[in-house]
MOPAC internal coordinates of N, CA, C and O (Angstrom, degrees):
PM7 1SCF
backbone

  N    0.0000 0     0.00 0     0.00 0    0    0    0
  C    1.4467 1     0.00 0     0.00 0    1    0    0
  C    1.5245 1   109.95 1     0.00 0    2    1    0
  O    1.2310 1   120.74 1     3.75 1    3    2    1
  N    1.3054 1   116.18 1  -176.25 1    3    2    1
  C    1.4620 1   121.91 1  -178.83 1    5    3    2
  C    1.5238 1   112.13 1   -65.71 1    6    5    3
  O    1.2310 1   121.05 1   -25.69 1    7    6    5
  N    1.3260 1   115.60 1   154.31 1    7    6    5
  C    1.4598 1   120.96 1   171.59 1    9    7    6
  C    1.5242 1   106.03 1   -86.66 1   10    9    7
  O    1.2310 1   120.60 1   -99.10 1   11   10    9
  N    1.3229 1   116.45 1    80.90 1   11   10    9
  C    1.4615 1   122.30 1  -173.05 1   13   11   10
  C    1.5220 1   114.15 1   -56.37 1   14   13   11
  O    1.2310 1   118.84 1   131.78 1   15   14   13
  N    1.3320 1   119.81 1   -48.22 1   15   14   13
  C    1.4750 1   117.99 1  -179.58 1   17   15   14
  C    1.5272 1   112.97 1   -58.05 1   18   17   15
  O    1.2310 1   120.34 1   137.17 1   19   18   17
  N    1.3221 1   116.95 1   -42.83 1   19   18   17
  C    1.4649 1   120.00 1  -179.02 1   21   19   18
  C    1.5272 1   110.56 1   -67.80 1   22   21   19
  O    1.2310 1   120.25 1   140.58 1   23   22   21
  N    1.3260 1   117.13 1   -39.42 1   23   22   21
  C    1.4579 1   120.21 1   178.75 1   25   23   22
  C    1.5243 1   111.90 1   -59.91 1   26   25   23
  O    1.2310 1   120.59 1   149.74 1   27   26   25
  N    1.3159 1   116.47 1   -30.26 1   27   26   25
  C    1.4617 1   120.80 1  -177.83 1   29   27   26
  C    1.5260 1   112.27 1   -99.76 1   30   29   27
  O    1.2310 1   119.94 1  -168.93 1   31   30   29
  N    1.3376 1   117.71 1    11.07 1   31   30   29
  C    1.4577 1   121.73 1   175.15 1   33   31   30
  C    1.5168 1   114.34 1    65.52 1   34   33   31
  O    1.2310 1   120.26 1  -145.89 1   35   34   33
  N    1.3281 1   117.12 1    34.11 1   35   34   33
  C    1.4615 1   120.45 1  -177.04 1   37   35   34
  C    1.5113 1   111.22 1   -88.39 1   38   37   35
  O    1.2310 1   121.24 1   -59.88 1   39   38   37
  N    1.3030 1   115.23 1   120.12 1   39   38   37
  C    1.4533 1   121.75 1   176.34 1   41   39   38
  C    1.5152 1   108.12 1  -133.85 1   42   41   39
  O    1.2310 1   120.27 1   -27.20 1   43   42   41
  N    1.2952 1   117.08 1   152.80 1   43   42   41
  C    1.4593 1   121.92 1  -179.43 1   45   43   42
  C    1.5113 1   109.47 1   147.53 1   46   45   43
  O    1.2310 1   120.46 1    10.27 1   47   46   45
  N    1.3264 1   116.73 1  -169.73 1   47   46   45
  C    1.4567 1   121.42 1   178.31 1   49   47   46
  C    1.5212 1   108.19 1   -71.40 1   50   49   47
  O    1.2310 1   121.05 1   -62.80 1   51   50   49
  N    1.3093 1   115.59 1   117.20 1   51   50   49
  C    1.4544 1   119.75 1  -177.48 1   53   51   50
  C    1.5196 1   109.91 1   -95.73 1   54   53   51
  O    1.2310 1   121.15 1   -51.06 1   55   54   53
  N    1.3160 1   115.41 1   128.94 1   55   54   53
  C    1.4554 1   122.12 1  -178.59 1   57   55   54
  C    1.5090 1   110.52 1  -112.25 1   58   57   55
  O    1.2310 1   121.86 1   -13.23 1   59   58   57
  N    1.3418 1   114.05 1   166.77 1   59   58   57
  C    1.4543 1   120.38 1   172.94 1   61   59   58
  C    1.5214 1   107.44 1  -126.92 1   62   61   59
  O    1.2310 1   120.24 1     8.98 1   63   62   61
  N    1.2961 1   117.15 1  -171.02 1   63   62   61
  C    1.4613 1   122.35 1   179.45 1   65   63   62
  C    1.5181 1   108.71 1  -107.96 1   66   65   63
  O    1.2310 1   119.55 1   -21.93 1   67   66   65
  N    1.3412 1   118.46 1   158.07 1   67   66   65
  C    1.4652 1   120.38 1  -176.81 1   69   67   66
  C    1.5286 1   114.18 1   -66.72 1   70   69   67
  O    1.2310 1   119.84 1   150.26 1   71   70   69
  N    1.3028 1   117.92 1   -29.74 1   71   70   69
  C    1.4633 1   120.87 1  -178.64 1   73   71   70
  C    1.5164 1   110.39 1  -168.15 1   74   73   71
  O    1.2310 1   120.35 1    -5.05 1   75   74   73
  N    1.3246 1   116.95 1   174.95 1   75   74   73
  C    1.4656 1   120.04 1  -177.34 1   77   75   74
  C    1.5288 1   112.37 1   -68.02 1   78   77   75
  O    1.2310 1   121.24 1   -35.02 1   79   78   77
  N    1.3276 1   115.23 1   144.98 1   79   78   77
  C    1.4637 1   121.59 1   177.27 1   81   79   78
  C    1.5242 1   110.12 1  -144.14 1   82   81   79
  O    1.2310 1   121.14 1   -26.67 1   83   82   81
  N    1.3196 1   115.42 1   153.33 1   83   82   81
  C    1.4632 1   121.80 1   172.76 1   85   83   82
  C    1.5124 1   106.95 1  -103.88 1   86   85   83
  O    1.2310 1   121.06 1   -42.22 1   87   86   85
  N    1.3144 1   115.58 1   137.78 1   87   86   85
  C    1.4644 1   121.95 1  -177.39 1   89   87   86
  C    1.5280 1   108.62 1  -136.04 1   90   89   87
  O    1.2310 1   121.03 1   -33.73 1   91   90   89
  N    1.3198 1   115.63 1   146.27 1   91   90   89
  C    1.4640 1   120.92 1   170.93 1   93   91   90
  C    1.5209 1   106.99 1  -116.46 1   94   93   91
  O    1.2310 1   120.97 1   -59.97 1   95   94   93
  N    1.3202 1   115.75 1   120.03 1   95   94   93
  C    1.4592 1   121.77 1   174.21 1   97   95   94
  C    1.5141 1   107.58 1   -97.75 1   98   97   95
  O    1.2310 1   121.07 1   -52.58 1   99   98   97
  N    1.3297 1   115.56 1   127.42 1   99   98   97
  C    1.4537 1   117.82 1  -171.87 1  101   99   98
  C    1.5204 1   111.99 1  -141.66 1  102  101   99
  O    1.2310 1   121.27 1   -34.00 1  103  102  101
  N    1.2998 1   115.18 1   146.00 1  103  102  101
  C    1.4703 1   122.83 1   171.10 1  105  103  102
  C    1.5221 1   105.12 1  -131.08 1  106  105  103
  O    1.2310 1   120.58 1   -59.59 1  107  106  105
  N    1.3198 1   116.49 1   120.41 1  107  106  105
  C    1.4586 1   121.61 1  -179.70 1  109  107  106
  C    1.5236 1   106.44 1  -148.89 1  110  109  107
  O    1.2310 1   121.08 1  -100.45 1  111  110  109
  N    1.3223 1   115.55 1    79.55 1  111  110  109
  C    1.4595 1   120.53 1  -172.31 1  113  111  110
  C    1.5260 1   110.61 1  -126.45 1  114  113  111
  O    1.2310 1   121.38 1   -44.72 1  115  114  113
  N    1.3270 1   114.96 1   135.28 1  115  114  113
  C    1.4614 1   120.33 1   175.13 1  117  115  114
  C    1.5210 1   109.48 1   -74.33 1  118  117  115
  O    1.2310 1   120.79 1   -52.29 1  119  118  117
  N    1.3031 1   116.09 1   127.71 1  119  118  117
  C    1.4596 1   122.63 1   176.69 1  121  119  118
  C    1.5248 1   107.47 1  -124.96 1  122  121  119
  O    1.2310 1   121.20 1   -97.07 1  123  122  121
  N    1.3026 1   115.32 1    82.93 1  123  122  121
  C    1.4666 1   119.16 1  -177.24 1  125  123  122
  C    1.5130 1   110.44 1    69.19 1  126  125  123
  O    1.2310 1   120.17 1    54.42 1  127  126  125
  N    1.3100 1   117.28 1  -125.58 1  127  126  125
  C    1.4738 1   119.67 1  -176.22 1  129  127  126
  C    1.5345 1   114.50 1   -80.22 1  130  129  127
  O    1.2310 1   119.58 1   175.64 1  131  130  129
  N    1.3194 1   118.41 1    -4.36 1  131  130  129
  C    1.4699 1   119.97 1  -178.66 1  133  131  130
  C    1.5201 1   110.91 1  -128.84 1  134  133  131
  O    1.2310 1   121.55 1    -5.49 1  135  134  133
  N    1.3061 1   114.64 1   174.51 1  135  134  133
  C    1.4654 1   122.11 1   178.96 1  137  135  134
  C    1.5237 1   107.75 1  -115.84 1  138  137  135
  O    1.2310 1   120.17 1   -38.38 1  139  138  137
  N    1.3268 1   117.27 1   141.62 1  139  138  137
  C    1.4584 1   122.38 1   174.25 1  141  139  138
  C    1.5248 1   105.76 1   -98.94 1  142  141  139
  O    1.2310 1   119.81 1   -64.40 1  143  142  141
  N    1.3424 1   117.96 1   115.60 1  143  142  141
  C    1.4565 1   120.67 1  -169.63 1  145  143  142
  C    1.5291 1   113.08 1  -132.20 1  146  145  143
  O    1.2310 1   121.15 1   -44.33 1  147  146  145
  N    1.3291 1   115.41 1   135.67 1  147  146  145
  C    1.4662 1   124.00 1   168.76 1  149  147  146
  C    1.5264 1   106.81 1  -162.21 1  150  149  147
  O    1.2310 1   120.59 1   -33.48 1  151  150  149
  N    1.3178 1   116.47 1   146.52 1  151  150  149
  C    1.4670 1   121.37 1   179.15 1  153  151  150
  C    1.5221 1   108.68 1  -147.48 1  154  153  151
  O    1.2310 1   120.67 1   -52.52 1  155  154  153
  N    1.3346 1   116.33 1   127.48 1  155  154  153
  C    1.4609 1   120.90 1   179.77 1  157  155  154
  C    1.5271 1   108.39 1  -133.91 1  158  157  155
  O    1.2310 1   120.79 1   -53.33 1  159  158  157
  N    1.3226 1   116.10 1   126.67 1  159  158  157
  C    1.4640 1   121.84 1   175.70 1  161  159  158
  C    1.5138 1   108.10 1   -96.98 1  162  161  159
  O    1.2310 1   121.22 1   -49.20 1  163  162  161
  N    1.3540 1   115.27 1   130.80 1  163  162  161
  C    1.4560 1   119.66 1  -177.82 1  165  163  162
  C    1.5218 1   110.54 1  -131.51 1  166  165  163
  O    1.2310 1   121.39 1   -22.74 1  167  166  165
  N    1.3159 1   114.95 1   157.26 1  167  166  165
  C    1.4569 1   123.40 1   172.40 1  169  167  166
  C    1.5206 1   105.40 1  -116.53 1  170  169  167
  O    1.2310 1   120.52 1   -54.15 1  171  170  169
  N    1.3357 1   116.61 1   125.85 1  171  170  169
  C    1.4637 1   121.85 1  -176.23 1  173  171  170
  C    1.5177 1   108.40 1  -116.61 1  174  173  171
  O    1.2310 1   120.77 1   -47.81 1  175  174  173
  N    1.3357 1   116.13 1   132.19 1  175  174  173
  C    1.4578 1   120.13 1   179.20 1  177  175  174
  C    1.5263 1   109.90 1  -142.23 1  178  177  175
  O    1.2310 1   120.66 1   -24.30 1  179  178  177
  N    1.3393 1   116.34 1   155.70 1  179  178  177
  C    1.4658 1   119.71 1   177.63 1  181  179  178
  C    1.5321 1   111.00 1   -60.40 1  182  181  179
  O    1.2310 1   120.75 1   -32.92 1  183  182  181
  N    1.3272 1   116.18 1   147.08 1  183  182  181
  C    1.4651 1   121.41 1   179.15 1  185  183  182
  C    1.5270 1   108.47 1  -154.80 1  186  185  183
  O    1.2310 1   120.57 1   -11.03 1  187  186  185
  N    1.3129 1   116.52 1   168.97 1  187  186  185
  C    1.4608 1   121.59 1   178.29 1  189  187  186
  C    1.5194 1   112.32 1   -74.09 1  190  189  187
  O    1.2310 1   120.36 1   151.05 1  191  190  189
  N    1.3255 1   116.92 1   -28.95 1  191  190  189
  C    1.4584 1   121.49 1  -179.89 1  193  191  190
  C    1.5246 1   109.01 1  -148.99 1  194  193  191
  O    1.2310 1   120.68 1   -13.81 1  195  194  193
  N    1.3295 1   116.30 1   166.19 1  195  194  193
  C    1.4577 1   120.67 1   179.85 1  197  195  194
  C    1.5200 1   109.20 1   -68.19 1  198  197  195
  O    1.2310 1   121.23 1   -50.64 1  199  198  197
  N    1.3144 1   115.25 1   129.36 1  199  198  197
  C    1.4639 1   120.67 1  -178.61 1  201  199  198
  C    1.5123 1   108.42 1  -144.18 1  202  201  199
  O    1.2310 1   120.52 1   -38.20 1  203  202  201
  N    1.3223 1   116.61 1   141.80 1  203  202  201
  C    1.4518 1   122.39 1   175.99 1  205  203  202
  C    1.5268 1   108.05 1  -121.90 1  206  205  203
  O    1.2310 1   121.27 1   -53.24 1  207  206  205
  N    1.3339 1   115.18 1   126.76 1  207  206  205
  C    1.4558 1   121.57 1   177.04 1  209  207  206
  C    1.5223 1   106.90 1  -116.28 1  210  209  207
  O    1.2310 1   120.53 1   -62.25 1  211  210  209
  N    1.3217 1   116.60 1   117.75 1  211  210  209
  C    1.4661 1   121.13 1  -177.68 1  213  211  210
  C    1.5265 1   109.76 1   -96.94 1  214  213  211
  O    1.2310 1   120.82 1   -73.30 1  215  214  213
  N    1.3419 1   116.03 1   106.70 1  215  214  213
  C    1.4620 1   121.77 1   179.99 1  217  215  214
  C    1.5324 1   111.70 1  -100.89 1  218  217  215
  O    1.2310 1   120.43 1  -174.97 1  219  218  217
  N    1.3158 1   116.78 1     5.03 1  219  218  217
  C    1.4557 1   121.53 1  -178.56 1  221  219  218
  C    1.5265 1   108.95 1   -77.96 1  222  221  219
  O    1.2310 1   121.12 1   -45.90 1  223  222  221
  N    1.3300 1   115.47 1   134.10 1  223  222  221
  C    1.4593 1   120.51 1   179.64 1  225  223  222
  C    1.5324 1   110.31 1   -58.47 1  226  225  223
  O    1.2310 1   120.98 1   -37.97 1  227  226  225
  N    1.3180 1   115.73 1   142.03 1  227  226  225
  C    1.4703 1   121.03 1   179.62 1  229  227  226
  C    1.5254 1   109.24 1   -60.31 1  230  229  227
  O    1.2310 1   120.90 1   -47.85 1  231  230  229
  N    1.3141 1   115.88 1   132.15 1  231  230  229
  C    1.4542 1   122.46 1  -179.38 1  233  231  230
  C    1.5211 1   106.86 1  -148.20 1  234  233  231
  O    1.2310 1   120.74 1   -65.73 1  235  234  233
  N    1.3237 1   116.19 1   114.27 1  235  234  233
  C    1.4627 1   120.49 1  -176.28 1  237  235  234
  C    1.5253 1   110.98 1   -59.28 1  238  237  235
  O    1.2310 1   120.09 1   139.53 1  239  238  237
  N    1.3268 1   117.43 1   -40.47 1  239  238  237
  C    1.4664 1   120.55 1   179.36 1  241  239  238
  C    1.5066 1   111.74 1   -62.25 1  242  241  239
  O    1.2310 1   120.34 1   136.85 1  243  242  241
  N    1.3080 1   116.96 1   -43.15 1  243  242  241
  C    1.4650 1   122.08 1   179.76 1  245  243  242
  C    1.5231 1   110.55 1   -62.68 1  246  245  243
  O    1.2310 1   120.16 1   135.16 1  247  246  245
  N    1.3095 1   117.31 1   -44.84 1  247  246  245
  C    1.4726 1   121.79 1  -178.61 1  249  247  246
  C    1.5347 1   110.95 1   -65.14 1  250  249  247
  O    1.2310 1   120.29 1   149.41 1  251  250  249
  N    1.3247 1   117.04 1   -30.59 1  251  250  249
  C    1.4638 1   121.58 1   178.96 1  253  251  250
  C    1.5286 1   111.83 1   -60.02 1  254  253  251
  O    1.2310 1   120.52 1   149.94 1  255  254  253
  N    1.3089 1   116.61 1   -30.06 1  255  254  253
  C    1.4606 1   120.71 1  -177.21 1  257  255  254
  C    1.5275 1   112.81 1   -91.11 1  258  257  255
  O    1.2310 1   120.07 1  -164.18 1  259  258  257
  N    1.3239 1   117.47 1    15.82 1  259  258  257
  C    1.4582 1   120.26 1   173.46 1  261  259  258
  C    1.5076 1   114.78 1    89.45 1  262  261  259
  O    1.2310 1   120.53 1  -167.29 1  263  262  261
  N    1.3257 1   116.59 1    12.71 1  263  262  261
  C    1.4558 1   119.56 1   176.26 1  265  263  262
  C    1.5164 1   107.39 1   -85.47 1  266  265  263
  O    1.2310 1   118.16 1   -43.39 1  267  266  265
  N    1.3153 1   121.12 1   136.61 1  267  266  265
  C    1.4486 1   129.71 1    -0.50 1  269  267  266
  C    1.5314 1   114.05 1   -93.83 1  270  269  267
  O    1.2310 1   119.95 1   172.84 1  271  270  269
  N    1.3383 1   117.71 1    -7.16 1  271  270  269
  C    1.4704 1   120.31 1  -172.42 1  273  271  270
  C    1.5264 1   112.65 1   -57.97 1  274  273  271
  O    1.2310 1   119.71 1   132.11 1  275  274  273
  N    1.3106 1   118.15 1   -47.89 1  275  274  273
  C    1.4669 1   120.19 1  -178.56 1  277  275  274
  C    1.5234 1   111.62 1   -66.96 1  278  277  275
  O    1.2310 1   120.49 1   142.74 1  279  278  277
  N    1.3203 1   116.68 1   -37.26 1  279  278  277
  C    1.4617 1   119.81 1   177.46 1  281  279  278
  C    1.5311 1   110.22 1   -61.88 1  282  281  279
  O    1.2310 1   120.17 1   131.33 1  283  282  281
  N    1.3263 1   117.29 1   -48.67 1  283  282  281
  C    1.4728 1   121.60 1  -178.92 1  285  283  282
  C    1.5264 1   110.17 1   -64.47 1  286  285  283
  O    1.2310 1   119.93 1   142.16 1  287  286  285
  N    1.3190 1   117.74 1   -37.84 1  287  286  285
  C    1.4637 1   121.03 1   177.87 1  289  287  286
  C    1.5271 1   110.90 1   -60.97 1  290  289  287
  O    1.2310 1   120.43 1   135.16 1  291  290  289
  N    1.3346 1   116.79 1   -44.84 1  291  290  289
  C    1.4585 1   120.78 1   177.68 1  293  291  290
  C    1.5171 1   112.11 1   -66.17 1  294  293  291
  O    1.2310 1   120.50 1   140.52 1  295  294  293
  N    1.3226 1   116.64 1   -39.48 1  295  294  293
  C    1.4646 1   121.98 1   178.06 1  297  295  294
  C    1.5238 1   110.49 1   -60.95 1  298  297  295
  O    1.2310 1   120.61 1   130.57 1  299  298  297
  N    1.3280 1   116.44 1   -49.43 1  299  298  297
  C    1.4676 1   120.55 1   179.17 1  301  299  298
  C    1.5212 1   111.94 1   -63.78 1  302  301  299
  O    1.2310 1   120.35 1   144.22 1  303  302  301
  N    1.3152 1   116.94 1   -35.78 1  303  302  301
  C    1.4544 1   120.62 1   178.41 1  305  303  302
  C    1.5235 1   110.54 1   -54.96 1  306  305  303
  O    1.2310 1   120.15 1   139.79 1  307  306  305
  N    1.3149 1   117.33 1   -40.21 1  307  306  305
  C    1.4633 1   121.59 1   178.80 1  309  307  306
  C    1.5286 1   112.20 1   -79.58 1  310  309  307
  O    1.2310 1   120.04 1   140.62 1  311  310  309
  N    1.3266 1   117.53 1   -39.38 1  311  310  309
  C    1.4642 1   120.17 1  -175.52 1  313  311  310
  C    1.5267 1   112.89 1   -69.35 1  314  313  311
  O    1.2310 1   120.54 1   159.59 1  315  314  313
  N    1.3148 1   116.57 1   -20.41 1  315  314  313
  C    1.4643 1   119.16 1  -178.85 1  317  315  314
  C    1.5283 1   111.85 1  -117.09 1  318  317  315
  O    1.2310 1   119.88 1  -163.79 1  319  318  317
  N    1.3391 1   117.83 1    16.21 1  319  318  317
  C    1.4648 1   119.06 1  -178.12 1  321  319  318
  C    1.5217 1   112.41 1   -70.40 1  322  321  319
  O    1.2310 1   119.98 1   162.52 1  323  322  321
  N    1.3209 1   117.65 1   -17.48 1  323  322  321
  C    1.4616 1   121.70 1   172.75 1  325  323  322
  C    1.5256 1   105.68 1  -102.53 1  326  325  323
  O    1.2310 1   120.39 1   -83.99 1  327  326  325
  N    1.3149 1   116.87 1    96.01 1  327  326  325
  C    1.4740 1   121.70 1  -173.51 1  329  327  326
  C    1.5249 1   113.58 1   -58.05 1  330  329  327
  O    1.2310 1   120.13 1   161.91 1  331  330  329
  N    1.3228 1   117.36 1   -18.09 1  331  330  329
  C    1.4594 1   119.45 1   179.92 1  333  331  330
  C    1.5256 1   112.30 1   -90.88 1  334  333  331
  O    1.2310 1   120.04 1   169.72 1  335  334  333
  N    1.3199 1   117.53 1   -10.28 1  335  334  333
  C    1.4640 1   121.37 1  -178.34 1  337  335  334
  C    1.5215 1   109.36 1  -142.08 1  338  337  335
  O    1.2310 1   121.05 1  -106.41 1  339  338  337
  N    1.3099 1   115.59 1    73.59 1  339  338  337
  C    1.4652 1   121.15 1  -179.71 1  341  339  338
  C    1.5248 1   109.69 1   -73.89 1  342  341  339
  O    1.2310 1   120.09 1   -52.78 1  343  342  341
  N    1.2962 1   117.42 1   127.22 1  343  342  341
  C    1.4686 1   120.31 1   175.24 1  345  343  342
  C    1.5321 1   106.45 1   -95.77 1  346  345  343
  O    1.2310 1   121.18 1   -91.74 1  347  346  345
  N    1.3213 1   115.35 1    88.26 1  347  346  345
  C    1.4653 1   120.29 1  -176.63 1  349  347  346
  C    1.5180 1   112.78 1  -124.98 1  350  349  347
  O    1.2310 1   120.09 1   177.01 1  351  350  349
  N    1.3146 1   117.43 1    -2.99 1  351  350  349
  C    1.4607 1   119.58 1   179.80 1  353  351  350
  C    1.5262 1   109.11 1   -97.71 1  354  353  351
  O    1.2310 1   121.66 1  -116.41 1  355  354  353
  N    1.3410 1   114.43 1    63.59 1  355  354  353
  C    1.4595 1   121.80 1  -178.78 1  357  355  354
  C    1.5269 1   110.09 1  -139.84 1  358  357  355
  O    1.2310 1   121.53 1   -26.99 1  359  358  357
  N    1.3168 1   114.67 1   153.01 1  359  358  357
  C    1.4671 1   121.72 1   172.22 1  361  359  358
  C    1.5208 1   106.29 1  -108.34 1  362  361  359
  O    1.2310 1   120.96 1   -56.31 1  363  362  361
  N    1.3182 1   115.76 1   123.69 1  363  362  361
  C    1.4518 1   122.60 1   179.76 1  365  363  362
  C    1.5236 1   107.70 1  -105.79 1  366  365  363
  O    1.2310 1   120.50 1   -62.04 1  367  366  365
  N    1.3189 1   116.64 1   117.96 1  367  366  365
  C    1.4655 1   120.20 1   175.31 1  369  367  366
  C    1.5177 1   107.40 1  -104.54 1  370  369  367
  O    1.2310 1   120.94 1   -63.51 1  371  370  369
  N    1.3248 1   115.81 1   116.49 1  371  370  369
  C    1.4572 1   121.75 1   178.08 1  373  371  370
  C    1.5205 1   106.88 1   -81.08 1  374  373  371
  O    1.2310 1   120.50 1   -68.18 1  375  374  373
  N    1.3366 1   116.64 1   111.82 1  375  374  373
  C    1.4624 1   120.62 1  -173.21 1  377  375  374
  C    1.5224 1   113.73 1   -94.82 1  378  377  375
  O    1.2310 1   119.99 1   139.97 1  379  378  377
  N    1.3174 1   117.63 1   -40.03 1  379  378  377
  C    1.4617 1   119.96 1   177.29 1  381  379  378
  C    1.5179 1   109.37 1  -154.06 1  382  381  379
  O    1.2310 1   121.13 1   -25.92 1  383  382  381
  N    1.3087 1   115.44 1   154.08 1  383  382  381
  C    1.4605 1   121.09 1   179.15 1  385  383  382
  C    1.5247 1   108.36 1  -141.84 1  386  385  383
  O    1.2310 1   121.73 1   -40.78 1  387  386  385
  N    1.3255 1   114.29 1   139.22 1  387  386  385
  C    1.4641 1   120.01 1   178.51 1  389  387  386
  C    1.5170 1   108.50 1  -125.85 1  390  389  387
  O    1.2310 1   121.51 1   -34.92 1  391  390  389
  N    1.3042 1   114.73 1   145.08 1  391  390  389
  C    1.4553 1   121.88 1   178.74 1  393  391  390
  C    1.5162 1   108.67 1  -147.84 1  394  393  391
  O    1.2310 1   120.95 1   -12.07 1  395  394  393
  N    1.3133 1   115.78 1   167.93 1  395  394  393
  C    1.4570 1   122.31 1   174.30 1  397  395  394
  C    1.5177 1   106.97 1  -123.63 1  398  397  395
  O    1.2310 1   120.16 1   -49.26 1  399  398  397
  N    1.3033 1   117.31 1   130.74 1  399  398  397
  C    1.4716 1   119.21 1  -174.00 1  401  399  398
  C    1.5263 1   113.20 1   -63.98 1  402  401  399
  O    1.2310 1   119.85 1   163.96 1  403  402  401
  N    1.3197 1   117.89 1   -16.04 1  403  402  401
  C    1.4605 1   120.83 1   177.45 1  405  403  402
  C    1.5293 1   111.35 1  -104.16 1  406  405  403
  O    1.2310 1   120.27 1   136.73 1  407  406  405
  N    1.3191 1   117.09 1   -43.27 1  407  406  405
  C    1.4628 1   121.22 1  -170.88 1  409  407  406
  C    1.5247 1   115.63 1   -96.18 1  410  409  407
  O    1.2310 1   119.21 1  -176.98 1  411  410  409
  N    1.3172 1   119.11 1     3.02 1  411  410  409
  C    1.4685 1   120.65 1   178.38 1  413  411  410
  C    1.5239 1   110.33 1   -98.05 1  414  413  411
  O    1.2310 1   121.20 1   -21.52 1  415  414  413
  N    1.3407 1   115.31 1   158.48 1  415  414  413
  C    1.4691 1   120.46 1  -178.17 1  417  415  414
  C    1.5196 1   109.12 1  -156.66 1  418  417  415
  O    1.2310 1   121.05 1    -9.10 1  419  418  417
  N    1.3388 1   115.60 1   170.90 1  419  418  417
  C    1.4604 1   120.58 1   173.81 1  421  419  418
  C    1.5271 1   109.75 1   -58.03 1  422  421  419
  O    1.2310 1   120.67 1   135.26 1  423  422  421
  N    1.3147 1   116.32 1   -44.74 1  423  422  421
  C    1.4594 1   121.74 1  -179.32 1  425  423  422
  C    1.5235 1   112.63 1   -63.04 1  426  425  423
  O    1.2310 1   120.33 1   145.17 1  427  426  425
  N    1.3266 1   116.98 1   -34.83 1  427  426  425
  C    1.4673 1   120.01 1   179.45 1  429  427  426
  C    1.5187 1   110.30 1   -64.76 1  430  429  427
  O    1.2310 1   119.76 1   138.96 1  431  430  429
  N    1.3371 1   118.06 1   -41.04 1  431  430  429
  C    1.4674 1   120.00 1   178.72 1  433  431  430
  C    1.5232 1   111.09 1   -70.57 1  434  433  431
  O    1.2310 1   119.94 1   144.65 1  435  434  433
  N    1.3349 1   117.73 1   -35.35 1  435  434  433
  C    1.4626 1   120.14 1   174.88 1  437  435  434
  C    1.5268 1   110.00 1   -61.66 1  438  437  435
  O    1.2310 1   120.03 1   132.36 1  439  438  437
  N    1.3202 1   117.54 1   -47.64 1  439  438  437
  C    1.4668 1   121.89 1  -179.48 1  441  439  438
  C    1.5317 1   111.87 1   -65.74 1  442  441  439
  O    1.2310 1   119.81 1   145.59 1  443  442  441
  N    1.3200 1   117.96 1   -34.41 1  443  442  441
  C    1.4682 1   120.81 1   175.71 1  445  443  442
  C    1.5275 1   109.54 1   -64.31 1  446  445  443
  O    1.2310 1   120.15 1   141.76 1  447  446  445
  N    1.3266 1   117.32 1   -38.24 1  447  446  445
  C    1.4585 1   121.63 1   175.82 1  449  447  446
  C    1.5197 1   111.61 1   -64.62 1  450  449  447
  O    1.2310 1   120.21 1   138.10 1  451  450  449
  N    1.3362 1   117.21 1   -41.90 1  451  450  449
  C    1.4699 1   121.49 1   176.43 1  453  451  450
  C    1.5228 1   110.24 1   -60.84 1  454  453  451
  O    1.2310 1   120.45 1   137.19 1  455  454  453
  N    1.3236 1   116.75 1   -42.81 1  455  454  453
  C    1.4644 1   121.38 1   179.05 1  457  455  454
  C    1.5266 1   110.59 1   -60.09 1  458  457  455
  O    1.2310 1   120.44 1   135.10 1  459  458  457
  N    1.3241 1   116.76 1   -44.90 1  459  458  457
  C    1.4661 1   120.83 1   178.92 1  461  459  458
  C    1.5313 1   110.56 1   -62.93 1  462  461  459
  O    1.2310 1   119.97 1   137.32 1  463  462  461
  N    1.3279 1   117.66 1   -42.68 1  463  462  461
  C    1.4625 1   121.60 1   179.01 1  465  463  462
  C    1.5238 1   112.27 1   -61.60 1  466  465  463
  O    1.2310 1   120.25 1   137.74 1  467  466  465
  N    1.3414 1   117.14 1   -42.26 1  467  466  465
  C    1.4685 1   120.72 1   177.80 1  469  467  466
  C    1.5274 1   110.68 1   -62.65 1  470  469  467
  O    1.2310 1   120.33 1   140.77 1  471  470  469
  N    1.3247 1   116.97 1   -39.23 1  471  470  469
  C    1.4666 1   120.83 1   179.91 1  473  471  470
  C    1.5305 1   111.14 1   -67.24 1  474  473  471
  O    1.2310 1   120.15 1   142.82 1  475  474  473
  N    1.3079 1   117.31 1   -37.18 1  475  474  473
  C    1.4717 1   120.76 1   176.98 1  477  475  474
  C    1.5269 1   108.92 1   -64.82 1  478  477  475
  O    1.2310 1   119.94 1   132.69 1  479  478  477
  N    1.3322 1   117.73 1   -47.31 1  479  478  477
  C    1.4743 1   121.37 1   178.38 1  481  479  478
  C    1.5277 1   111.50 1   -58.33 1  482  481  479
  O    1.2310 1   120.45 1   136.06 1  483  482  481
  N    1.3366 1   116.75 1   -43.94 1  483  482  481
  C    1.4675 1   120.48 1   179.19 1  485  483  482
  C    1.5175 1   110.65 1   -61.84 1  486  485  483
  O    1.2310 1   120.44 1   141.18 1  487  486  485
  N    1.3196 1   116.77 1   -38.82 1  487  486  485
  C    1.4476 1   121.51 1  -179.06 1  489  487  486
  C    1.5306 1   110.36 1   -64.15 1  490  489  487
  O    1.2310 1   120.07 1   142.33 1  491  490  489
  N    1.3153 1   117.47 1   -37.67 1  491  490  489
  C    1.4605 1   122.00 1   178.77 1  493  491  490
  C    1.5165 1   110.54 1   -70.13 1  494  493  491
  O    1.2310 1   120.30 1   138.46 1  495  494  493
  N    1.3156 1   117.04 1   -41.54 1  495  494  493
  C    1.4724 1   119.95 1  -176.38 1  497  495  494
  C    1.5260 1   112.08 1   -69.72 1  498  497  495
  O    1.2310 1   119.00 1   163.95 1  499  498  497
  N    1.3361 1   119.52 1   -16.05 1  499  498  497
  C    1.4559 1   122.57 1   176.86 1  501  499  498
  C    1.5325 1   111.10 1   -72.93 1  502  501  499
  O    1.2310 1   121.25 1   151.55 1  503  502  501
  N    1.3450 1   115.20 1   -28.45 1  503  502  501
  C    1.4719 1   119.44 1  -175.65 1  505  503  502
  C    1.5047 1   112.41 1   -77.46 1  506  505  503
  O    1.2310 1   120.10 1   180.00 1  507  506  505

């Protein structure tokens, strides 16, 4: 996949995580009469550089809603929000993704990525 950190000009102290973890990034929020929904299950492990492995079966409907690009963009947004401690030395394996053809959106996948990034950061701060 793309070298996301380099594409976004991210430089700084690059960190990794202490060990492998499973994370679910999710967006399930009521927005007036509809729900904004996306859910992606990922496996995160230490690596030499940021890498994304997409193991999710090809689905035209899923790709229409910005998966995986918007999800990864939201994930990176959280992993690099502390410019002095970039968490970019990880391998992200996208294991499954769920969407709703009515209630999913580009923004929902971005927010699901942000949710996953926050959970990874929290997991590191526990150690």
